[in-house]
GUBAVEX-170350 format. One line per 10 residues: for each residue z, x, y of N, C-alpha, C. Coordinates in steps of 0.001 Angstrom, whole numbers, plus 500000, padded with zeros to 6 digits. Each point is the difference from the previous one (the first is absolute). Layout:
<rs>
Z,X,Y,Z,X,Y,Z,X,Y | ... .
</rs>
This chain:
<rs>
500113,500890,498924,499822,498994,500978,500124,501090,501274 | 499447,499404,501183,500000,500691,501333,501102,499277,500838 | 500622,500855,500826,501128,499522,500806,499253,499958,501433 | 500415,499149,500896,499559,499892,501403,501123,500315,500794 | 499685,500513,501472,501091,500472,500697,501074,498868,500372 | 501154,500131,499816,501064,498857,500121,500333,499825,501536 | 500509,499012,500207,500450,499704,501480,501352,500901,500246 | 500742,500159,499110,501402,500776,500128,499714,501336,500313 | 498760,500654,499825,499860,501342,500182,500007,500396,501456 | 499716,499172,500920,500094,500130,501379,501422,500175,500579 .
500812,499636,499290,501515,500130,500232,500739,501158,499736 | 499192,500901,499163,500767,501299,499522,499571,501042,501091 | 500976,500951,499935,499832,501215,500946,498761,500810,499650 | 499483,500770,501198,498920,500880,499595,500527,501342,499244 | 499243,500476,499188,500406,501088,499084,498757,501212,500391 | 500687,501278,499674,499047,501130,500258,498713,499770,499151 | 500088,499561,498789,498988,499791,499090,499627,498394,500212 | 498799,499528,500327,499695,498639,500057,500458,499314,498740 | 500215,498581,500255,500105,499156,498799,498606,499889,499356 | 500105,499783,498847,498799,499576,499044,499965,498521,499356 .
499033,499261,500367,500126,498750,499293,498880,500077,498701 | 500331,499433,499058,499333,500013,498579,499735,501597,499488 | 501122,500595,499874,499894,501501,499985,500080,500056,498343 | 499299,500893,499399,499991,500197,498734,501305,500820,499592 | 500599,499562,498866,501341,500790,499720,499959,500851,498759 | 498999,499905,499184,499781,500889,498794,500352,501359,500220 | 499360,500362,501259,500230,501507,500093,501573,500379,500319 | 500838,499292,500420,501264,500012,500259,501050,500150,498695 | 499227,499724,498911,500699,499891,498637,499486,501206,499191 | 500921,500256,498979,499623,501208,499155,499093,499487,498983 .
500049,498578,499700,499000,499630,498957,498743,499532,500515 | 499780,500005,501261,498852,499707,500758,499328,498558,499601 | 500848,499088,500008,499535,498683,499676,500620,499007,501029 | 499342,498904,500230,500445,499052,500783,499028,499386,501063 | 500400,498908,500719,499355,499412,501287,500264,500716,501236 | 499968,499151,500916,500236,500254,501431,501350,499519,500817 | 500486,500728,500805,501035,499445,500834,499698,498947,501193 | 500570,498998,500202,499800,499242,500956,500027,500634,501313 | 501169,500689,500307,499948,500943,500972,500859,501214,499586 | 499324,501232,500407,500595,501304,499435,500512,500667,501278 .
501192,500454,499970,500513,500727,501110,500435,501456,499286 | 499604,501121,500748,500271,501268,499682,501017,500633,501038 | 501263,499740,499725,500756,500363,501033,500297,501851,500047 | 500307,500404,501310,499955,501458,500073,501373,500499,500277 | 501162,499140,499909,501203,500385,500254,500968,498781,499881 | 501241,500198,499959,500966,498941,499824,500126,499135,501134 | 499648,500465,501315,500003,499211,501162,498954,499029,499851 | 498824,500337,499431,498973,498854,499777,500464,498935,499080 | 500591,500590,498908,500398,499184,498878,501080,498816,500454 | 501043,500529,500848,500862,499130,500393,499582,498758,501009 .
499026,500704,500937,499366,499035,500879,499159,499021,499323 | 499145,500343,498953,499359,499179,499180,500680,498730,499065 | 501051,500595,499595,500907,498885,499190,500737,499273,501094 | 500232,500346,501106,500766,499152,500708,499055,498919,500491 | 498615,500456,500290,499075,499053,500668,499294,499018,499119 | 500035,500333,498499,499305,499166,499044,500685,498733,499865 | 499113,498770,499871,500545,498713,499936,500646,499902,498698 | 501083,499152,500012,500771,499902,498860,499276,499687,498644 | 499018,499059,500273,499314,499445,498800,498863,500907,499535 | 499729,501126,500547,499182,500892,499662,500543,501019,498859 .
499263,500057,498924,500478,500831,498764,499993,501415,500411 | 500855,500805,499595,499988,501617,500315,499921,500551,498579 | 498983,500958,499948,499776,500870,498568,500028,501598,500661 | 500739,500733,499306,500195,501459,500479,499430,500791,498719 | 499070,500865,500544,499290,500905,499021,500165,501528,500405 | 500548,500730,499153,500007,501255,500090,498952,500747,499421 | 500366,500732,498700,498921,500570,499336,499068,499021,499031 | 500705,498771,499772,499381,499085,499106,500012,500344,498607 | 501067,500606,499665,499857,500634,498661,500694,499027,498787 | 500509,499032,500462,500573,499150,499057,499776,498493,500286 .
498717,499758,500571,499586,498648,500299,498520,499855,499526 | 499604,498683,499769,498654,499687,499862,499683,498926,500996 | 499200,500075,500850,499474,499186,501029,499279,498798,499553 | 500101,498878,500182,499145,498788,499261,498624,500095,500444 | 499201,499518,499347,498602,499933,500411,499532,499247,501070 | 500990,499093,500342,499765,499295,501351,500599,500452,501134 | 500746,501133,499705,500635,500913,501110,501369,499366,500209 | 500372,500366,501173,501391,499719,500431,500067,499523,501315 | 500606,498545,500250,499994,499386,501222,501051,500428,500855 | 500014,499679,501149,501015,500374,500850,499801,501392,500720 .
501006,500616,500346,499980,501488,500454,500457,500918,498912 | 499062,501052,499793,500393,501026,499050,500062,501362,500954 | 501147,500647,499874,500130,501097,500709,500124,501338,499042 | 499168,500966,500538,499950,501219,499263,500969,501043,500775 | 500965,500443,499098,501159,501006,500601,499590,501171,499588 | 499614,501054,500606,499815,501286,499450,500138,500983,501209 | 499346,500649,500481,500111,501123,500936,500467,499388,501433 | 501099,500813,500373,500849,499400,501097,501118,499517,499590 | 500087,499448,498788,501281,499573,499515,500474,500563,498577 | 499698,501303,500025,500008,500806,498836,500889,501277,500278 .
501106,499993,500867,500746,501168,500337,501051,500215,498602 | 499918,501431,499724,501066,500424,498970,500842,501082,500603 | 501234,499988,499911,500872,501002,500873,501175,500401,498970 | 500289,501347,499971,501146,500635,499535,500751,500712,500904 | 501018,500747,499802,500804,500787,501035,499027,501018,500353 | 499131,500570,499193,499048,501102,500439,499202,499631,501293 | 499809,498766,500221,499223,499438,501227,500679,500164,501316 | 501122,500607,499960,500800,500253,501143,500689,498731,500812 | 499901,500096,501271,500703,499090,500819,499619,498612,499930 | 498724,500036,499546,499311,498596,500011,500445,499200,498736 .
500567,500634,498974,500584,499507,498897,501377,499263,500299 | 501005,500816,500875,501136,499538,500212,499916,498854,501044 | 499101,499941,500864,499779,499181,500976,499665,498741,499377 | 498899,500059,498926,499634,498703,499235,501346,499436,499501 | 500762,500732,499400,501072,499505,499407,501020,499406,500817 | 500274,500731,501124,500989,499497,500822,499640,498679,500898 | 498698,499936,500263,499484,498799,500563,499678,498806,499167 | 499656,500363,498757,499788,498859,499129,500974,499805,498837 | 500762,501037,499808,500810,499834,498832,501499,500236,500415 | 500374,500557,500984,501185,500573,500391,500971,500702,498813 .
499145,500959,499597,500773,500736,498765,500918,500683,500439 | 501397,499908,499646,501170,500618,500366,500386,501409,499437 | 499579,500160,498707,500233,501111,499456,499106,501103,499987 | 500004,500873,501194,499219,501041,500472,499579,500912,498728 | 501214,500320,499275,499974,500817,498887,499038,499872,498945 | 499688,498607,499758,499301,499647,499167,498383,499722,500221 | 499649,500409,501125,498647,499747,500678,499030,500809,499041 | 500255,501110,499494,499227,500841,499116,499568,499326,498815 | 500790,499035,499517,499535,499324,498738,499213,498916,500153 | 499659,499566,501278,499154,498831,500249,498521,500064,500186 .
499316,499049,499524,498532,499647,500154,499671,498643,500558 | 499301,500103,501015,499766,498726,500836,498461,499897,499872 | 499555,498733,499560,498565,499735,499791,499461,498644,500336 | 499001,499936,500814,499648,498709,500357,498977,499390,499186 | 499712,498659,500019,499294,499243,499081,498555,500212,499827 | 499473,500672,501245,498492,500233,499776,499850,501497,499203 | 500978,500609,499975,499990,501374,499289,499788,500082,498519 | 499066,500730,499459,499567,500134,498642,501349,500538,499265 | 500236,499327,498900,501203,500552,499281,500150,501529,499532 | 498684,500487,499782,499905,501195,499927,500427,501064,501063 .
499686,499320,501240,500511,500781,501136,501599,500274,500157 | 500588,498852,499597,501475,499999,499914,500561,500997,498952 | 499271,500072,498679,500341,501032,498942,499844,501211,500707 | 499032,500493,500513,499758,501225,500501,500835,500424,501092 | 500434,499227,500869,500832,500148,501088,501285,500185,499319 | 500653,499375,499139,501217,500421,499131,499871,501287,499475 | 498941,500187,499234,499877,501356,499415,500299,501191,501001 | 498983,499928,501014,500331,500993,500952,501216,500234,500878 | 500748,499004,499737,501485,500148,500604,501027,500435,498786 | 499407,500089,498908,500884,500515,498916,500778,498789,499514 .
499437,498750,500019,500869,498894,499473,499285,499292,498723 | 500771,499732,499168,499529,499367,498902,500468,498441,499701 | 499041,499428,499341,500268,498529,499725,498879,499172,500307 | 499019,500514,500846,498903,499329,500165,498592,500557,499376 | 500205,500818,499273,498734,500372,499127,499290,499123,499378 | 500408,498949,499591,499460,498886,499267,499009,499292,501016 | 500335,499928,501367,498993,499547,500888,498648,500481,499948 | 499758,501357,499759,498896,500557,499778,499071,499500,498885 | 500466,499197,498940,499438,499273,499058,499695,498632,500376 | 500193,499380,501199,499782,498842,500400,498899,499749,501013 .
498859,499561,499663,499039,499773,500976,500219,498903,500949 | 500900,500128,500868,500335,499030,500938,500748,500372,501274 | 499936,498963,500900,500831,500182,501317,501444,499957,499890 | 500601,500476,500858,501663,499530,500008,500296,498658,500322 | 499194,499395,500711,500188,498587,499958,499897,499299,498856 | 498990,500328,499059,499701,499351,498936,501080,500198,498824 | 500384,501538,499965,500992,500341,499175,501593,499435,500180 | 500172,499634,501084,501208,499240,500509,499914,498616,499496 | 498868,499333,500380,499798,498564,499543,500184,499729,498730 | 499754,500983,499028,499649,499665,498607,501086,500825,499230 .
500960,500874,500684,500926,500827,499518,499014,500827,498867 | 499032,500645,500421,499139,500741,499064,500729,501061,499202 | 499601,500384,498770,500531,501059,499275,498934,500654,499035 | 500514,501235,499595,499295,500815,499063,500794,500987,499419 | 499701,500504,498958,500622,501149,499287,501677,500008,500037 | 500564,498756,499710,501401,499790,500038,500733,499636,501262 | 499169,499940,501213,500812,499808,501138,499261,498733,500864 | 500799,499377,500791,499616,498898,500896,500200,500439,501468 | 499309,499245,500797,499990,500207,501447,501436,499891,500553 | 500779,499011,499542,501346,499514,500581,501041,500983,499439 .
499597,500809,499013,500969,500990,499524,501072,500602,500907 | 499314,500676,501039,500718,500796,500923,499812,499432,501471 | 499443,498806,500108,499784,499410,501264,501547,499831,500716 | 500033,500040,501221,501161,499796,500713,499970,499048,501140 | 498718,499864,500672,499711,499189,500957,498530,499558,500073 | 499952,498650,500605,498596,499548,499900,499813,499319,501629 | 498970,500298,500495,499616,499219,501134,498914,499101,499844 | 500059,498775,500472,499060,498922,499876,499696,499312,501205 | 498934,499476,500151,499789,499037,501239,499869,498547,499434 | 500910,499137,500757,500072,498800,499532,498501,499054,500420 .
500125,498855,499927,498711,499203,500197,499637,499995,501457 | 501017,500352,500892,499548,500015,501443,499702,501394,500426 | 500090,500863,499114,499745,501528,500203,501153,500716,500644 | 501104,499445,499886,501381,500475,500335,500546,501244,499002 | 500343,501005,500399,500405,501086,498853,501198,499779,499669 | 500165,500117,498727,501578,499726,499511,500200,500986,498838 | 501375,500438,499777,500282,501143,499262,500688,499234,498540 | 499771,500396,499011,500605,499233,498745,500492,501193,499012 | 500890,499563,499205,500396,500987,498974,499170,499357,498780 | 499753,501241,498926,499173,499411,498890,500591,498860,499360 .
501188,499836,499940,500449,498859,498969,499773,498763,500671 | 499723,499786,501375,499648,498836,500541,498689,499428,499529 | 499195,500898,499554,498469,499628,499614,500023,499818,498401 | 501083,500070,499410,500185,499662,498505,498733,500513,499148 | 499997,501415,500013,499093,500494,499296,500212,499913,498522 | 498747,499895,499239,500003,499611,498487,498846,500792,499635 | 499793,500055,498580,498940,500768,499373,498669,499243,500790 | 499224,500951,500505,498692,499708,500920,500213,498779,500877 | 501074,500044,500683,499963,498732,501164,501194,500201,500777 | 499795,499285,501264,501223,500145,500897,499698,498372,500670 .
501234,499762,500592,499951,498595,500718,499927,500097,501537 | 498919,500409,500550,500001,499914,501413,499583,498844,500712 | 500582,499194,500885,499746,498775,500559,498469,499806,500265 | 499424,498683,499773,498714,499880,500411,499475,500132,501351 | 498982,500937,500169,499705,500216,501359,500319,501131,500469 | 500867,500690,499425,500762,501333,500402,499151,501154,499335 | 500137,501195,500667,499301,501206,499620,500790,501096,499936 | 499831,500831,499118,500749,501473,499706,499422,500792,501071 | 500870,500658,500598,499600,500992,501103,500263,501534,499493 | 501159,500312,499398,500418,501324,499731,501095,499844,498835 .
500389,501345,499353,501045,500202,499148,500628,501255,500235 | 501150,500049,499690,500745,501392,500116,500585,500104,498786 | 499834,501270,499506,500323,500479,498575,501059,501006,500165 | 501157,500063,499200,501008,501134,500023,499825,500675,498702 | 499549,501298,499975,499511,500705,498742,500987,501074,499733 | 499678,500921,499130,500728,500987,499578,499389,501375,500141 | 500696,501081,500458,499436,501367,500118,499461,500499,498663 | 498837,500607,499911,499534,500520,498865,498964,501275,500187 | 499608,500599,498882,499290,501192,500200,498421,499557,500344 | 499570,500604,501109,498684,499511,500374,498876,500121,498923 .
500103,501170,499191,498953,500200,498978,500201,499242,498711 | 501233,499676,499978,500133,498980,498856,499574,498697,500034 | 500152,499592,501485,499561,498752,500425,498397,499989,500069 | 499370,501032,500367,498630,500177,500196,499478,499936,498495 | 500677,500494,499085,499416,500040,498430,500234,498717,499575 | 500940,499168,500262,500208,498632,499532,498820,499123,500616 | 499797,500291,501357,498795,499136,500341,498647,500284,499603 | 499891,501338,499533,498764,500270,499264,499888,499565,498687 | 501150,499717,499133,500095,499583,498886,499428,498490,500088 | 500679,499379,500997,499767,498359,500112,498400,499938,500436 .
499454,500820,500847,498492,499799,500220,499251,500323,498768 | 500626,500870,499146,498952,500451,498880,500120,498692,498827 | 501325,499449,500096,500055,498879,499154,499199,498815,500510 | 499961,499796,501181,499000,498916,500468,498469,500298,499887 | 499700,501228,500183,498555,500383,499725,499601,500015,498653 | 500797,500329,499083,499788,499959,498474,500132,498553,499386 | 500774,498965,500577,500349,498915,499285,499324,498718,500789 | 499691,500105,501212,499386,498867,500868,498619,499996,500262 | 499308,498998,500133,498463,500042,500513,499889,500163,501270 | 500356,501032,500665,500150,500342,501322,498543,500147,500683 .
498900,500245,498853,498627,499953,500595,499362,498690,500194 | 500658,499034,499858,499530,498652,500058,500898,499097,500870 | 499318,498953,500696,500753,499312,500937,501168,498911,499253 | 501153,500069,500233,500969,499209,499356,501088,499686,500963 | 500905,499169,499637,500983,499376,500790,501486,500779,499457 | 499900,501004,499200,501251,500582,499428,500468,498918,498707 | 501173,500212,499673,500557,499395,498912,499781,498482,500242 | 499446,499261,498930,499490,498708,500174,501461,499039,499594 | 500583,500208,498921,501159,499129,499562,501204,500782,500270 | 500914,499307,499843,501433,500551,500157,500507,500232,498500 .
500875,500977,499903,500568,500403,498700,500767,498828,499571 | 500197,500105,498822,500638,498632,499166,501436,500522,499404 | 500883,499061,500417,501599,500331,499505,499948,498995,498715 | 500333,500504,498724,500200,499247,499011,501298,499937,499442 | 500731,498977,499717,501206,499853,499461,499968,500691,498569 | 501239,499867,499428,500123,500747,498522,499142,499201,499115 | 500007,498713,500039,499032,499218,498944,498539,500171,500151 | 499588,499886,501352,498689,500194,500313,499561,501353,499700 | 500832,501042,500456,499676,501565,499516,499800,500184,498330 | 500787,499242,499190,499996,500241,498755,498668,499515,499619 .
499597,498870,500190,498989,499385,499812,498740,500979,500243 | 499998,500380,501254,498875,500667,500666,499757,501312,499226 | 501138,500665,499735,500073,501174,499505,499410,500180,498441 | 500164,498661,499284,499409,499877,498727,498313,500008,500251 | 499646,499192,500997,498494,500083,500317,499348,501421,500232 | 500847,500713,500679,499577,501492,500373,500076,500892,498759 | 500679,499459,499008,500239,500971,498781,501255,500793,500060 | 500743,499775,500991,501372,500990,500004,500872,499875,498923 | 500271,498719,499447,500703,499815,498979,499411,498792,499005 | 500508,499982,498806,499698,498782,499282,500762,498738,500220 .
499591,498765,499786,500403,498757,500404,501343,499868,499436 | 500367,500606,498760,501278,499884,499221,500944,500958,500391 | 499890,501177,500933,500866,500881,500249,500322,500081,501391 | 501082,499673,500238,500370,500147,501703,501058,501123,500092 | 499582,501139,500225,500943,501079,500290,500697,499961,501325 | 499587,499104,500817,500767,499944,501398,501176,499003,500134 | 499902,499106,499158,501093,499037,500171,500893,499760,498761 | 499614,500486,498894,500660,499723,498868,500925,501383,499322 | 499384,500962,500552,500681,501419,499745,499565,500479,498679 | 498849,499480,499363,499548,500548,498765,499332,501204,500269 .
500043,500864,498930,499128,501378,500167,498578,499666,499861 | 499252,500716,500885,498463,499788,500194,499531,500465,498625 | 498857,499426,499446,499272,500146,498936,499440,501608,500224 | 499491,500633,498984,499509,501402,500139,498907,500061,501108 | 499017,499053,499721,498800,499927,501122,500054,499096,501161 | 501471,499570,500197,500290,499139,501290,499488,500867,501270 | 499476,499388,500961,499634,500566,501085,500775,499424,501133 | 500954,500732,500585,500910,499452,501056,499316,500521,501401 | 499551,499264,500819,499255,500398,501370,500945,500730,500864 | 499626,501005,500532,500731,500678,501110,498844,500311,501010 .
500356,500199,501368,499079,500096,500932,499145,501140,499863 | 500275,501013,499476,499252,501181,499905,498894,499778,499038 | 500423,499368,498810,498873,499820,498809,499070,498650,500456 | 500660,499135,500632,499494,498728,500236,500053,499520,501504 | 499290,500764,500905,500146,499731,501520,499575,498712,500182 | 500839,499269,501163,499662,498622,500176,501107,499167,499320 | 500958,500541,499460,501243,499102,499376,501159,500740,500243 | 500950,499144,500593,501290,500624,500447,501191,499064,499300 | 500671,500535,499089,500896,499232,499353,501269,499586,500835 | 500633,498924,500024,500994,499535,500866,501510,499948,498995 .
501072,500221,500686,501325,499887,499338,500150,498745,499362 | 499570,498870,500390,500170,498641,499308,499138,499729,498948 | 499214,501183,499492,499193,499626,498766,498499,499717,500667 | 499797,499658,501164,498560,499493,500310,499268,501304,500733 | 498940,499905,500458,499267,501069,500520,499084,499494,501090 | 499583,501260,500767,499088,499705,501043,498770,500433,499568 | 498839,499171,499890,498574,500385,499587,499068,500180,501166 | 499432,501134,499986,499054,500076,501089,498995,498969,499914 | 499352,499481,501107,498999,498956,499801,498727,500413,499209 | 499709,501410,500102,498660,500384,499392,500204,499923,498428 .
501305,499995,499586,500235,499987,498693,499655,498437,499278 | 500330,499118,500825,499602,498446,499778,498733,499939,499988 | 499203,500554,500982,498442,499742,500023,499482,500515,499057 | 500380,501464,499336,499360,500467,499069,500325,499492,498640 | 501246,499556,499904,500311,499198,498663,499327,498816,499636 | 499629,499393,501092,499207,498563,499785,498536,500420,499852 | 499593,501272,500271,498725,500316,499737,498915,499726,501013 | 500502,500021,501483,499348,499852,501014,499408,501135,500878 | 500092,501289,499357,499759,501236,500651,498290,499768,500048 | 499571,500256,501206,498452,499972,500128,499574,498698,500279 .
500493,498896,499952,499494,498589,500216,499298,499990,501400 | 499190,499162,500085,499134,500061,501305,499661,498425,500243 | 499908,499708,501336,499557,498638,500469,499240,500287,501281 | 498683,499792,500232,499300,500426,501052,499976,501500,500231 | 500352,500276,501222,500144,501375,500491,501529,500721,499788 | 500791,499023,499329,501448,500466,500003,500138,500267,498434 | 500831,501193,499622,500324,500445,498836,501299,500458,499956 | 500698,499968,498817,501295,500627,499577,499545,501482,499753 | 500777,500771,500518,499592,501407,500025,500275,500593,498583 | 498931,500644,499403,500116,500543,498825,501024,501204,500013 .
500203,500700,501234,500810,501008,500017,501323,499626,500245 | 500445,499054,500776,501433,499420,500049,499756,498603,500163 | 500620,499350,498956,499495,498477,499776,500955,499063,500981 | 500976,500688,500723,500613,499073,501010,499275,500233,501326 | 498955,500479,499974,498909,499961,501427,498888,499186,499626 | 499720,499192,500874,498789,499221,500021,499101,500821,501062 | 498826,500237,499791,499159,500774,500837,498832,499260,500448 | 499445,500186,501061,498753,499559,500478,498730,500729,499216 | 499697,499765,498869,499077,500862,499411,498588,499764,500539 | 499767,498605,500565,498822,499718,500477,499604,500833,501432 .
500743,500386,500495,499835,500419,501294,498880,501331,499783 | 500215,500917,499046,499147,501160,499768,498729,499432,499426 | 499997,498762,499336,498921,499514,499586,498857,499073,500867 | 500470,499984,501261,499305,499319,501030,500438,498634,500127 | 500953,499412,499197,500368,498661,499990,501422,499997,499992 | 500845,500077,501162,501400,499800,500048,500586,498939,499382 | 501137,500354,499183,501020,498954,499649,500038,498996,501031 | 500585,498809,499875,500429,498957,500899,501397,499750,499674 | 500798,499257,500954,501241,499797,499742,500282,498897,498832 | 498749,499164,499871,500071,499016,499121,499741,500755,498564 .
499279,501055,499798,500074,500779,498867,501082,500692,499626 | 500718,500435,500818,501368,500472,499705,501151,499165,499732 | 499955,498738,500493,500775,499033,499711,499614,499376,498650 | 498853,499751,499657,499678,499650,498807,500132,500840,498768 | 499853,501474,500129,500203,500874,499219,501576,500076,499829 | 500820,499863,500887,501464,500051,499959,500590,498959,499091 | 499328,498879,500265,500659,498587,499332,499476,500088,498439 | 498931,500613,499874,499727,500338,498475,500693,500857,499409 | 500582,501162,500536,500880,500957,499575,501357,499349,499798 | 500446,499221,501061,501245,499393,499890,500073,499040,498762 .
498983,499164,499768,499893,499082,499042,500130,500608,498499 | 499189,500957,499989,499980,500884,498714,501476,500584,499850 | 500701,500668,500915,501233,500585,499480,500942,498873,499796 | 499812,498811,500558,500826,498910,499707,499866,499464,498611 | 498847,499901,499503,499569,499481,498779,500337,501067,498888 | 499751,501124,500180,500441,500917,498950,501265,500759,500007 | 500784,499990,501103,501233,500688,500155,500949,499103,500439 | 499758,498882,500684,501082,499097,500323,500641,500396,501309 | 499299,500724,500848,500640,500615,501053,499077,499378,501299 | 500692,499522,500924,499430,499478,501203,500024,501301,501049 .
498833,500479,500355,499859,501172,501063,500064,499313,501343 | 500460,500932,500887,500211,499760,501385,499112,501092,500702 | 499105,499368,500925,499184,501008,500787,500892,500720,501104 | 499684,501308,500035,500683,500770,501146,498897,499940,501237 | 498748,499981,499712,499054,499821,501053,500066,498597,500760 | 500019,500063,501237,499766,498859,500971,498671,499431,500265 | 499653,498820,499648,498780,499246,500398,500271,499271,501353 | 499184,500425,500777,500176,499436,501489,498764,499344,500479 | 500312,498855,500527,498795,499249,500824,499547,498675,499238 | 498897,499557,500181,499451,498798,499478,499085,500010,498753 .
499893,499142,499346,499228,500001,498751,500589,500378,498850 | 501209,500603,499942,500573,500549,498861,501361,499252,499840 | 500325,499451,498789,501261,499616,499570,500617,500989,498837 | 500874,500827,500604,500508,501203,499131,500957,499487,499055 .
</rs>
């Protein structure tokens, strides 16, 4: 569909980059799929962002786009105002940045313990998560190495409490700055946002502005090496050469009964032997999973397990499935890729949605597990 210039656009403040009506959005996402924005605004700083939010009519929907790495834009596009937050809203600071760092904390955070300034990293929503990881490394601080393995912006990782390699965004987070629906800046403590696995609860119409992490001193070379390991793991296990939205499904938490049934399907134990709950000795050829031997499975103290989503997709036999230009990656089957783009016929959001529904149905039928998408479908034409 095509959008026409809305009447409410006249009431918005002027920006350094002019507003665009019916603006293509596929290029603002990592999967390169989707329709157009009714109105696209590219803000050049937080002053523009706050003025824009203050002037936006209440009934006009607001959608924020950073790197677009965890979203699929609907084929019909996104109505209302779409704001791209990037350059100009991407400050990352540590104590190494001198007076500017302390001034930022004094004015915005009122940090009282000057002795602990050296352990802090401040990062704004438009910054790449890798930029924050590198700043922490250069300051000799450990705890954000995993950010180097997340292809997103700080705003995105805050919104979804993104995680990788055993860590989550909110682990060391001390303070968060947000803009409310009227563009007024507010400070919040992490607990107020009710962080959970791949999610937070920011009020509707509010926007993440920045976060402050309190880290630990570490050896720079050891931190650098850990970041290299993470980058190598990504390159060797993920289809980085193809457009994707990152991890498609959330990992699955199984209780003891569900894990017992699922582990039989995977061949980890026989149906008549339960070495986890009855205390019996395992048979000679019994296979007890551990993370090193069976990546993607983490046993829990209560007898259940956390199973990586790719395990579910693979166990259901969906690796390589395709619909139109969309494909379940052969390399990492929790990645859905836009295989059609290189072939001259890009995938559509409908292709991706249809493929996902087929995979979800197959997993439910074969494994009895209901999958939950990590990727957000945004806009019109799609019912996720």
